[in-house]
C-alpha positions as CSV (number, residue, x, y, z in Angstrom):
1,M,35.9,29.1,-77.6
2,K,38.0,28.2,-74.7
3,T,41.9,28.4,-75.3
4,Q,45.0,27.4,-73.5
5,F,48.6,27.7,-74.4
6,I,50.8,25.1,-72.6
7,V,54.7,25.6,-71.5
8,H,57.3,24.3,-69.3
9,P,57.6,26.0,-65.8
10,D,60.8,27.6,-66.4
11,E,59.1,29.6,-69.1
12,I,56.3,31.4,-66.9
13,S,56.7,34.9,-66.4
14,K,54.7,38.0,-65.6
15,E,55.3,38.7,-69.5
16,R,53.8,35.6,-70.7
17,I,50.9,36.0,-68.3
18,D,50.1,39.4,-69.4
19,E,50.7,38.4,-73.1
20,L,47.9,35.8,-72.5
21,K,45.6,37.8,-71.0
22,A,45.9,40.6,-73.8
23,C,45.3,38.0,-76.3
24,K,42.3,36.7,-74.4
25,I,43.8,33.1,-74.2
26,N,41.8,31.9,-71.1
27,C,44.1,29.4,-69.6
28,L,48.0,28.8,-68.8
29,G,48.8,25.1,-69.1
30,I,52.0,24.2,-67.3
31,H,53.7,21.0,-68.6
32,P,57.1,19.4,-67.3
33,V,59.2,18.1,-70.0
34,G,58.1,14.5,-70.8
35,G,59.8,11.5,-72.0
36,K,61.2,8.6,-70.1
37,N,62.2,11.1,-67.3
38,A,59.1,12.9,-66.8
39,Y,58.8,11.7,-63.0
40,K,61.9,13.4,-62.5
41,T,60.6,16.8,-63.8
42,L,57.4,16.4,-62.4
43,E,59.2,16.0,-59.0
44,D,61.3,19.2,-59.7
45,L,57.8,21.1,-60.4
46,V,56.1,19.8,-57.3
47,A,59.2,21.0,-55.4
48,L,58.7,24.5,-57.6
49,L,55.2,24.7,-56.2
50,K,56.5,25.1,-52.7
51,T,58.5,28.0,-53.3
52,E,57.3,31.7,-52.8
53,S,58.6,33.1,-56.1
54,F,56.7,30.6,-58.3
55,R,53.5,30.8,-56.1
56,S,53.6,34.5,-56.6
57,L,53.6,34.0,-60.6
58,L,50.5,31.7,-59.9
59,D,48.9,34.0,-58.1
60,Y,49.5,36.8,-60.6
61,A,47.8,34.7,-63.4
62,K,45.1,34.1,-61.2
63,D,44.5,37.7,-60.4
64,S,44.8,38.1,-64.2
65,A,42.0,36.0,-64.6
66,V,44.2,33.2,-66.4
67,V,43.2,29.7,-65.4
68,I,46.0,27.3,-64.4
69,E,46.0,23.9,-65.5
70,Y,48.6,21.2,-65.2
71,E,49.5,18.8,-67.9
72,L,51.5,15.6,-66.5
73,H,52.9,12.3,-67.7
74,S,52.5,11.3,-64.2
75,M,52.7,7.5,-63.9
76,G,56.2,7.2,-63.1
77,Y,55.8,9.9,-60.2
78,L,52.4,8.1,-58.7
79,M,54.0,4.8,-58.9
80,P,57.6,5.4,-57.3
81,K,60.2,3.5,-59.0
82,T,61.9,3.1,-55.4
83,L,59.5,0.4,-54.5
84,Y,60.8,-2.0,-57.1
85,N,63.2,-3.7,-55.1
86,L,60.4,-4.3,-52.4
87,H,57.7,-4.9,-54.7
88,P,58.4,-5.7,-58.2
89,E,54.7,-7.1,-58.7
90,Y,53.6,-3.6,-58.7
91,F,55.5,-2.9,-61.8
92,R,54.6,-3.8,-65.4
93,V,55.9,-6.6,-67.5
94,D,57.3,-5.6,-70.9
95,K,56.6,-6.9,-74.5
96,D,59.5,-9.3,-73.7
97,G,58.2,-10.7,-70.7
98,V,60.3,-9.0,-68.3
99,R,59.0,-7.0,-65.4
100,N,60.7,-3.7,-64.4
101,P,59.7,-0.1,-63.3
102,D,60.5,1.5,-66.8
103,Y,56.7,2.8,-67.7
104,N,53.3,2.9,-65.9
105,F,52.4,-0.1,-63.5
106,C,50.7,-3.1,-63.4
107,I,47.1,-2.4,-63.4
108,S,45.7,-5.5,-62.4
109,N,47.4,-5.3,-59.0
110,G,45.1,-3.6,-56.8
111,E,47.7,-2.5,-54.0
112,A,49.6,-0.8,-57.0
113,M,46.4,0.9,-58.0
114,E,45.7,2.1,-54.4
115,I,49.0,3.8,-54.3
116,V,48.5,5.4,-57.7
117,C,45.3,6.8,-56.4
118,E,46.6,8.0,-52.8
119,N,49.4,9.7,-54.5
120,A,47.0,11.1,-57.3
121,V,45.0,13.0,-54.4
122,T,48.4,14.1,-52.9
123,L,49.4,15.5,-56.1
124,A,46.3,17.2,-56.9
125,Q,46.5,18.9,-53.1
126,N,50.1,20.1,-54.3
127,L,49.0,21.6,-57.6
128,Y,48.5,25.4,-56.6
129,N,45.9,27.3,-58.2
130,S,44.9,24.5,-60.2
131,S,41.2,24.4,-62.0
132,D,39.2,21.4,-61.3
133,N,40.4,19.7,-64.6
134,Y,43.2,17.0,-64.0
135,Y,45.6,15.7,-66.4
136,F,47.2,12.7,-64.8
137,W,48.6,10.9,-68.1
138,V,50.2,7.7,-68.4
139,D,53.9,7.6,-69.1
140,D,55.1,9.0,-72.5
141,G,56.0,6.5,-74.8
142,H,54.6,4.0,-77.5
143,D,54.6,0.7,-75.5
144,V,54.3,1.6,-71.9
145,F,51.5,-0.6,-70.7
146,C,51.6,-4.0,-68.8
147,H,51.7,-7.3,-70.6
148,C,51.4,-9.6,-67.7
149,D,49.2,-12.7,-67.8
150,K,46.3,-10.6,-66.6
151,C,47.0,-7.6,-68.4
152,K,48.0,-8.8,-71.6
153,S,44.5,-9.2,-73.1
154,I,43.5,-5.7,-72.3
155,S,44.2,-3.1,-74.8
156,P,46.6,0.2,-74.3
157,S,43.2,2.3,-74.5
158,D,41.2,0.2,-71.8
159,Q,44.5,0.2,-69.6
160,A,44.6,3.9,-69.9
161,L,40.8,4.3,-69.0
162,I,40.9,1.7,-66.0
163,I,43.7,4.1,-64.7
164,T,42.0,7.2,-65.4
165,N,38.8,5.8,-63.9
166,A,40.3,4.9,-60.6
167,V,42.1,8.2,-60.2
168,Q,38.7,10.1,-61.0
169,R,37.0,8.3,-58.2
170,A,39.8,9.2,-55.9
171,L,40.0,12.8,-57.0
172,R,36.1,13.1,-56.3
173,K,36.1,12.3,-52.7
174,F,39.0,15.1,-52.4
175,N,37.4,17.5,-54.8
176,P,33.6,17.0,-55.7
177,N,34.0,19.1,-58.9
178,A,37.2,17.0,-60.2
179,K,37.1,15.9,-64.0
180,C,40.2,13.8,-65.2
181,A,41.2,13.6,-68.6
182,Y,41.7,10.9,-70.7
183,L,44.5,11.4,-73.1
184,A,44.0,9.8,-76.6
185,Y,47.7,10.0,-77.8
186,M,49.9,7.6,-79.5
187,C,48.7,4.0,-78.6
188,T,45.6,5.1,-76.7
189,I,44.1,7.1,-79.6
190,T,41.8,4.2,-80.1
191,P,38.5,4.5,-78.2
192,P,38.3,2.4,-75.1
193,T,35.6,-0.3,-74.7
194,I,34.9,-0.2,-71.1
195,Q,32.7,2.4,-69.5
196,K,34.3,5.4,-68.5
197,E,33.8,6.8,-64.9
198,K,31.4,9.9,-64.8
199,G,33.8,13.1,-65.0
200,V,36.2,11.7,-67.2
201,F,36.6,13.6,-70.4
202,L,38.6,13.2,-73.8
203,E,41.8,15.3,-74.3
204,Y,42.8,14.7,-78.1
205,A,46.3,15.1,-79.2
206,P,47.0,14.2,-82.8
207,F,51.0,13.6,-82.2
208,E,51.5,11.5,-85.4
209,K,50.1,14.1,-87.5
210,Y,53.4,15.8,-86.9
211,T,55.9,13.0,-86.6
212,A,54.7,10.3,-88.9
213,K,57.3,10.0,-91.8
214,G,57.8,7.7,-95.0
215,E,55.3,6.2,-97.2
216,N,53.0,5.4,-94.3
217,A,52.9,9.1,-93.0
218,P,49.4,10.1,-95.0
219,T,47.9,6.6,-93.9
220,L,48.8,7.1,-90.5
221,I,47.1,10.7,-90.2
222,E,43.9,9.7,-92.2
223,Q,43.6,6.7,-89.8
224,E,44.0,9.1,-86.6
225,Q,41.5,11.8,-87.9
226,A,39.1,8.7,-88.9
227,M,39.1,7.8,-85.0
228,L,38.2,11.2,-83.9
229,T,34.7,10.5,-84.5
230,P,34.4,7.3,-82.5
231,L,36.2,9.1,-79.8
232,L,33.8,11.8,-79.7
233,E,30.9,9.1,-79.8
234,Y,32.3,7.4,-77.0
235,F,33.4,10.3,-74.8
236,G,30.6,13.0,-75.7
237,K,31.4,16.5,-76.8
238,E,31.1,17.7,-73.0
239,N,34.5,19.1,-71.9
240,A,36.1,17.2,-74.5
241,K,39.5,19.0,-75.5
242,V,42.1,19.2,-78.5
243,L,45.5,19.2,-77.4
244,E,47.7,20.4,-80.3
245,Y,51.3,21.4,-81.2
246,W,50.9,24.3,-83.5
247,Y,53.2,26.5,-81.2
248,D,55.3,23.6,-79.9
249,N,59.0,25.0,-80.7
250,S,60.2,21.8,-78.6
251,L,58.8,19.6,-81.3
252,Y,60.3,21.4,-84.1
253,S,63.6,21.9,-82.5
254,S,63.9,18.1,-81.9
255,W,63.8,18.6,-77.9
256,K,66.9,20.0,-77.9
257,K,68.3,23.4,-76.9
258,P,69.1,26.2,-77.8
259,P,65.5,26.4,-79.5
260,K,65.4,26.7,-83.3
261,K,63.6,29.9,-84.8
262,F,59.8,29.1,-84.9
263,T,57.6,29.7,-88.0
264,L,53.7,29.2,-87.3
265,N,52.0,27.2,-90.0
266,E,48.9,29.7,-89.8
267,K,47.2,28.2,-92.7
268,Q,47.3,24.5,-91.2
269,M,46.3,25.9,-87.8
270,Q,43.2,27.7,-89.1
271,N,42.3,24.8,-91.1
272,D,42.8,22.7,-88.1
273,I,40.8,25.0,-85.8
274,D,37.6,25.1,-88.4
275,F,37.7,21.1,-88.4
276,Y,37.6,21.0,-84.6
277,K,34.7,23.5,-84.2
278,Q,32.8,21.5,-86.9
279,K,33.3,18.5,-84.8
280,G,31.9,20.3,-81.7
281,F,35.0,21.2,-79.5
282,S,34.8,24.0,-77.6
283,Y,38.0,23.7,-75.9
284,V,41.4,23.8,-77.8
285,S,45.0,24.3,-76.7
286,T,48.6,24.1,-77.9
287,F,52.0,23.6,-76.6
288,G,54.1,26.6,-76.8
289,C,57.2,25.2,-75.4
290,Y,60.6,26.5,-76.2
291,L,59.3,30.0,-76.9
292,G,60.6,31.2,-73.5
293,K,63.2,33.9,-72.6
294,D,66.1,32.2,-74.2
295,Y,64.1,32.2,-77.4
296,E,63.2,35.8,-77.1
297,N,66.9,36.6,-76.6
298,L,67.8,34.7,-79.6
299,Y,64.8,35.7,-82.1
300,G,62.5,38.0,-80.2
301,K,59.0,37.4,-79.0
302,P,56.4,34.9,-80.6
303,D,53.2,36.2,-81.9
304,L,50.2,34.6,-80.0
305,T,47.7,36.8,-82.0
306,P,46.9,34.3,-84.7
307,F,46.2,31.6,-82.4
308,T,43.6,34.1,-80.9
309,N,42.2,35.3,-84.2
310,A,41.8,31.6,-85.3
311,T,39.6,30.5,-82.6
312,K,37.2,33.6,-82.5
313,E,33.8,32.7,-83.1
């Protein structure tokens, strides 16, 4: 089974790469901090990727046979908010009928889509040592899509796939082997209804499994798991990937530093992985953020071997 461990850029070190190699974890995922300011952290990553020191780390990973992939909430970056004053029509209308540049963009605006696709190709060219898998996710939030007259009848999942399809077509011109992920996450967890582009694959991220609270929490989790079967029926199992949170200490620390001491729920992880294997997934990943040097200085090194052992065939 292909495996990936995802960290923030500042948590990458030779020691972490050595650990991934020793644990036979195939891929290092690089994830700038999400949330409303994800476009700023992506800007910071792009600048960091131009530095010799960071590139040397990624070269070290490549030489260690550790694949690099970039997991990015990217729409706020691909549709620059600086264009809003000149071209407000590029941006989404929110649920209150107000056009603003807070999240994503208006997918019905052809010029806006062209800009996003052009910038996606440029971004792909800047992702140093990247694999052929691209993760140009929509913005991070529950209600991030356009509600204008042309878009309001298009579901969040279909809006997300329209964007992913367009980006995939653009990336294929730059890289014939490009494959682009559709992130099934929060409001896009329901399968789309439109046809996907060749090379678009499923990335399933069961976020509510960890954040749902109150009386509806078990129902939400059951509903989300029930949606996995139709998602696989729609996208197919080829290249399908699970994006999990077993080691995500940023989640368990409520996205605040200093990080809390992390305790892995090993039984849940094993049960989840067995379930995903039964469903036919061959690629399983986990966030592993907030487990960097600052964490190690406080609590010692986290143990990644349970993840390796759980994914063994």
